[in-house]
C-alpha positions, 0 to 999 in steps of 0.5 A: 621283889623287883620295882620298877617305877617307868618316866612318862615321856614328856608332854609337848606343848599344845598346839597353838599355846603361844598363839594364845599366850599372845594373844592374849596380850595383845589383847591387853594391850589394844584394852589398855590403848582402847580405854586411854583413847576414850579419856582423852577423846571424853577429856577432849569433848568435855573442853570443848563441851565448855567453851561452848558453854562459855560463847553462849554464857557471854554471847546472852551477855552473862556476867562474868560470874556465870563463866567463873563459877562454871568454871569451879563447878568443872574443877569441883568433878574433874575432883571427884575420884581422885578427891571427892572433899576437896570436890564437895568444898568447890561446888559449894563454894561456886554455890556461894559465889552464885548468892553473893551476886545474886546470880540463884 
């Protein structure tokens, strides 16, 4: 009895596989770039909004205490995702500061 083993011929890489891999890499990079651009745009718009609100408070003659409280609350917003306990402490301090100065 004789057993013959025939190895299959090598399979060529499917056409377009390299192109698909390159496109996936490019799309991933574009996604990361768009996300970074979105974060930067959001931060810029937040800063512009804060500056506008501060100008409006000043023009209406509000005390600088209100501005300080607004800044502390804005800082708390920035720490919400990284350190929620610290953000809560900042908000509590802002509320105490308002109550102490009779703003609330």
